[in-house]
C-alpha positions in Angstrom: -98.2 -119.7 64.8 -100.4 -117.6 63.2 -99.1 -114.1 62.8 -101.2 -111.3 64.2 -102.5 -109.2 61.6 -101.7 -105.6 62.3 -104.2 -103.1 61.1 -102.5 -100.4 59.1 -103.3 -96.9 60.2 -105.0 -94.9 57.5 -103.6 -91.5 56.9 -105.8 -88.9 57.9 -106.5 -86.4 55.2 -105.0 -82.8 55.7 -107.2 -80.7 57.7 -109.0 -78.0 55.5 -110.4 -74.8 56.5 -113.9 -74.0 55.4 -115.9 -70.9 55.4 -119.4 -70.5 54.7 -120.2 -69.0 51.3 -116.6 -68.7 50.3 -114.9 -70.5 47.5 -111.7 -72.1 47.9 -108.6 -70.0 47.1 -107.6 -69.6 43.6 -104.1 -68.7 42.3 -104.0 -65.1 40.9 -102.7 -64.8 37.4 -100.0 -62.1 36.7 -101.3 -58.8 35.3 -100.3 -57.9 31.8 -98.5 -54.5 31.3 -99.4 -53.9 27.7 -101.5 -50.9 27.1 -104.4 -50.9 24.8 -104.5 -49.1 21.4 -106.3 -46.0 22.7 -103.7 -45.5 25.5 -100.8 -45.6 23.0 -102.4 -43.1 20.7 -102.9 -40.6 23.8 -99.3 -40.9 24.8 -98.1 -40.4 21.3 -100.1 -37.2 20.7 -99.2 -35.9 24.0 -95.5 -36.3 23.2 -95.8 -34.6 19.9 -97.6 -31.7 21.6 -94.8 -31.4 24.1 -92.1 -31.4 21.3 -94.0 -28.7 19.4 -94.3 -26.6 22.5 -90.6 -26.9 23.1 -89.7 -25.9 19.5 -92.2 -22.9 19.7 -90.6 -21.7 22.9 -87.1 -22.0 21.4 -88.2 -19.9 18.2 -89.6 -17.2 20.6 -86.4 -17.2 22.6 -84.3 -17.0 19.5 -86.4 -14.2 18.1 -86.0 -12.2 21.3 -82.3 -12.8 21.4 -81.8 -11.6 17.8 -83.9 -8.5 18.5 -81.7 -7.9 21.7 -78.5 -8.4 19.7 -79.8 -6.1 16.9 -80.9 -3.4 19.2 -78.1 -3.5 21.7 -75.2 -5.7 20.6 -74.6 -4.8 16.8 -73.3 -1.3 16.4 -71.8 0.5 13.3 -70.2 3.7 12.3 -71.6 6.7 10.6 -71.1 6.3 6.9 -71.2 9.5 4.8 -72.1 8.4 1.1 -70.7 10.5 -1.6 -68.8 12.9 0.6 -66.9 15.5 -1.3 -63.0 15.5 -1.1 -62.8 18.7 0.6 -64.9 17.7 3.5 -62.2 17.2 6.1 -61.9 15.5 9.5 -63.1 18.5 11.4 -66.4 18.6 9.5 -66.8 14.9 9.8 -66.3 15.1 13.6 -68.8 17.9 13.7 -71.4 15.7 12.0 -70.6 12.9 14.4 -71.3 15.1 17.4 -74.5 16.4 15.9 -75.7 12.9 14.9 -75.0 11.7 18.5 -71.8 9.8 18.4 -69.4 7.9 16.1 -71.1 4.4 16.6 -74.7 3.5 16.7 -77.1 0.6 17.2 -78.3 -0.7 13.8 -82.1 -0.3 13.9 -84.6 1.9 12.4 -85.1 4.0 15.5 -81.6 5.2 15.5 -81.9 5.9 11.8 -84.8 8.3 12.4 -83.0 9.9 15.3 -79.9 10.5 13.3 -81.8 12.0 10.3 -83.6 14.4 12.6 -80.3 15.5 14.3 -78.4 15.9 10.9 -81.2 18.0 9.4 -80.3 20.7 11.9 -76.7 20.9 10.6 -76.4 23.7 8.0 -73.7 22.0 6.0 -76.1 19.3 4.8 -79.5 19.2 3.3 -81.9 16.7 1.6 -80.7 14.3 4.3 -81.7 10.6 4.1 -80.5 8.0 6.7 -80.8 4.2 6.7 -79.1 1.4 8.7 -77.4 -1.5 6.9 -75.7 -4.5 8.2 -72.6 -2.8 9.1 -73.3 1.1 9.4 -75.6 4.0 9.6 -75.6 5.3 6.1 -76.2 8.9 5.5 -77.0 10.2 2.1 -77.2 14.1 1.7 -76.2 17.0 -0.4 -73.3 19.1 0.9 -73.0 22.9 1.0 -69.6 24.1 -0.3 -68.4 27.5 1.0 -67.4 30.1 -1.7 -67.1 33.2 0.5 -65.8 34.1 4.0 -67.6 36.8 5.9 -66.6 38.5 9.1 -68.7 40.6 11.7 -68.0 41.5 15.2 -64.8 39.5 15.4 -66.5 36.2 14.3 -66.0 34.5 11.0 -68.6 32.6 8.8 -68.9 31.0 5.4 -71.6 31.4 2.7 -72.3 29.0 -0.1 -73.6 29.7 -3.6 -77.1 30.2 -2.3 -75.8 32.7 0.4 -76.6 30.1 3.2 -74.6 31.0 6.3 -72.2 28.2 7.4 -70.2 28.1 10.7 -66.5 28.5 10.3 -64.1 25.7 10.3 -60.5 25.6 8.7 -60.7 24.1 5.2 -57.4 23.8 3.5 -58.5 22.1 0.2 -60.9 24.9 -0.9 -60.3 28.4 -2.3 -62.5 30.8 -0.3 -62.4 34.4 -1.0 -63.4 36.9 1.7 -66.2 39.2 1.0 -65.7 42.8 2.4 -67.9 45.7 2.5 -71.3 44.2 2.6 -74.0 46.3 4.0 -75.7 43.9 6.4 -75.2 44.9 10.0 -75.8 41.5 11.4 -75.1 37.8 10.2 -78.1 35.6 10.4 -78.0 32.2 12.0 -76.3 29.3 10.4 -78.5 27.6 8.0 -80.3 30.8 6.9 -79.7 33.0 3.8 -77.8 36.1 3.8 -79.7 38.9 2.3 -78.2 41.9 0.3 -77.7 42.7 -3.3 -74.0 43.2 -2.5 -73.6 39.6 -1.2 -75.4 38.4 -4.3 -73.2 40.3 -6.7 -70.1 39.0 -4.9 -71.3 35.4 -5.1 -72.2 35.8 -8.8 -68.7 37.2 -9.8 -67.0 34.5 -7.8 -69.0 31.8 -9.6 -68.1 33.2 -13.0 -64.4 33.2 -12.2 -64.6 29.6 -10.7 -66.2 28.5 -14.0 -63.5 30.2 -16.0 -60.8 28.5 -14.0 -62.3 25.2 -14.8 -62.3 25.9 -18.5 -59.0 28.0 -18.9 -56.7 27.3 -15.9 -57.7 24.2 -14.1 -54.0 23.4 -13.0 -53.6 26.9 -11.5 -56.8 28.7 -10.9 -56.7 32.4 -10.8 -59.1 32.4 -7.8 -56.2 30.9 -5.8 -54.4 34.4 -6.0 -57.4 36.4 -4.9 -57.7 37.3 -1.2 -60.9 39.3 -1.1 -63.6 41.0 -3.0 -64.8 44.4 -1.9 -68.5 45.3 -2.6 -68.6 48.4 -0.4 -69.1 50.7 -3.4 -71.7 48.5 -5.2 -73.9 50.7 -7.7 -71.6 53.7 -6.8 -73.3 54.1 -3.4 -70.1 55.7 -1.9 -68.5 57.2 -5.0 -69.9 56.9 -8.4 -66.6 57.6 -10.1 -64.8 54.6 -8.5 -65.0 50.9 -9.3 -68.3 49.4 -7.9 -66.4 46.0 -7.2 -62.8 45.7 -6.6 -60.8 42.4 -6.3 -57.7 42.2 -4.2 -54.7 39.8 -4.9 -52.9 38.3 -2.0 -50.1 40.8 -2.3 -52.6 43.7 -2.4 -52.8 44.2 -6.0 -56.0 46.0 -6.9 -58.2 44.7 -9.7 -60.9 47.1 -10.8 -63.7 44.9 -12.0 -66.4 47.6 -12.0 -70.2 47.3 -12.1 -71.9 44.1 -10.9 -72.0 41.2 -13.3 -74.7 41.9 -15.9 -74.8 45.7 -15.3 -71.6 46.8 -17.2 -73.4 48.3 -20.1 -75.6 50.6 -17.8 -72.4 52.3 -16.6 -70.6 52.4 -20.0 -68.1 49.9 -19.1 -66.5 46.9 -21.0 -68.8 44.1 -21.3 -68.6 41.1 -18.8 -67.3 38.9 -21.5 -64.5 41.4 -22.3 -63.6 41.9 -18.6 -63.2 38.2 -18.1 -61.1 37.9 -21.2 -58.7 40.8 -20.3 -58.3 39.4 -16.8 -57.3 35.9 -18.0 -55.2 37.2 -20.7 -53.2 39.1 -18.2 -52.9 36.2 -15.9 -51.8 33.7 -18.6 -49.2 36.2 -20.0 -47.6 36.9 -16.6 -48.4 33.8 -14.7 -49.9 36.0 -11.8 -52.1 38.9 -11.0 -49.9 39.8 -7.9 -48.4 42.7 -9.7 -47.0 44.7 -6.6 -44.9 41.8 -5.6 -43.6 41.4 -9.2 -43.4 45.0 -10.3 -45.6 44.7 -13.3 -48.1 47.5 -12.7 -49.8 49.2 -9.8 -53.4 47.8 -10.5 -55.3 46.1 -13.2 -58.1 48.1 -14.9 -61.0 46.1 -16.5 -63.6 48.8 -16.9 -62.2 50.5 -20.0 -63.6 48.8 -23.2 -61.0 47.6 -25.6 -63.6 47.0 -28.3 -66.5 49.2 -29.4 -67.6 51.5 -26.8 -71.0 50.3 -25.2 -73.9 52.5 -25.1 -75.6 53.1 -21.8 -78.7 51.3 -21.1 -81.7 52.5 -19.0 -81.7 51.2 -15.3 
């Protein structure tokens, strides 16, 4: 028998969707993430600018920090340059109080303020102040007292220029009291004391101080003198008595006579001879405190030992 031929069914093609005017869908390619050359340059420059800005801000902050530390944080003491040995702790404390304290911020503003404050202190002059890395350095000249004066129950010092200084105990200096001066009042500290009697006392004390340095540096004669009396200067009270009298610590009277440089006018021994007689007596006896040792009642220096001087016109 003849087999029936069976017709194979043809596969229908897959149904496709169409749209008018539209193209068939196309697979999208993946986008590349690489930036172009211009974009890389932009980001590089921007990054550098950010770094520079951060560095600049850091410097500003550091500068402000250093200034703050310098102004507030770092302090130092008051340093007195070339301070004399006799300038004791009481005087140092006085300067610290006048300056404004014992420690200061180390900056120029403080240096100016300290200089202005210390210029008001009579013990100093020619004051210069500067700040260093560790202190407020004070360079100045110091007034050394040579005489003690008293008035109305108060004590003061005067220096070689007759400048008045406030009183403080000073153990390392020989300071002789000046008595009998004519001034009724004492000027404020830092001002000069007027009067020919004060000037005469200071001059004689300077001569004896110089002679001590030359002749008796180990045991100064001034150390035995308690006071110098100028109440009869130029014979204003009694022309027959000594114009200037020194008193030793035991009360021994040393008749110096006319003011230094005026001896010839009053027919007295010369100043040079007076100094020689006084120091000869001192070296022979080891002291001028005669009352305590029973040598003599007083020491007379007015009588010439050499040729009698002729009086000079005033």
